[in-house]
Each structure stands twice: as C-alpha cells, then as structure tokens.
N, C-alpha and C positions, 0 to 999 in steps of 0.2 A: 334601237338605241345606240348600238355600236357605230352605225353609220353616222348618225347625228353627232355623236361625241367626236368621231374622227374628223368630220367636217369642221366642227367648231374649233377643235384643237389646231387645225391647220389655218385658222383665221377666217373661215367662211362664215358669213352671217346667214343663219338658218332662221327662216320665218315660218310660223305655223298660223294658219287662220282657222279658228274654230267656227262651227256652224251656229247660225241663229235660226230660231223657228219663225213661223210666219208673222209673229208679233214682235220680232226682233229681240226675243229673249234668248240668251245663250243656251244652246242645247248640244252639249258635247261631253266627251269622257274626260272629266276633270283629273282623274288619276293619270291617264295617259298624257294629258297636257302638262301636268306637273313633272312627270318623268322626262318629257321632252325638254322642259325648262331646266330641269336639273342637269340634263346633258348639254346645256348651253344654247338651246333654241330660244327664240323670242316667240311666245305664243300669245295671241290675242283674239278676243271675240268682240267684233265691232260692226257697226253698220257700214254699208259701202261708202257713205259720206265721210267716215272717219278713217277708212283704209289708207288713203294716200298719206295722211299725216302719220299713221302708225309706221308705214314703210319708210317714209322720209326720216322719222326720228330714229329708227333702228339703223339706218344706213348713214346717219350723221349728215344729212343734207339740210 
C-alpha cells in the first residue's frame, strides 16, 4: 500500500486488473482491491474486450 500511495502521490497512474473466472465472473480479493483504490489506484475487473477502454479512460486518452 505504501508503494501504491507513493506512486499515486507523485502523479503516476496505477492500474490494477482483477481476475475473472472461466465464466467471466469477477473472482478477486475485494478488500485488497478497495485498499488499493483507497491508496489511489484504479482497479477494475473486466473482460479482455473492455480492457483497452478501461486503460484509455484512466490515462485520459
């Protein structure tokens, strides 16, 4: 968490990609994802088809 917070405080965009199971249902540690988000990271769980949009939106493209 310290590293993520330090990175975001210096202006770095930190992206986290949560896992999906074989049926494309999010399967990840939601508490950890929330802690990362609270530290300034952008965390998402999406299919590969949505990944490019997620990255572009977070990078302001």
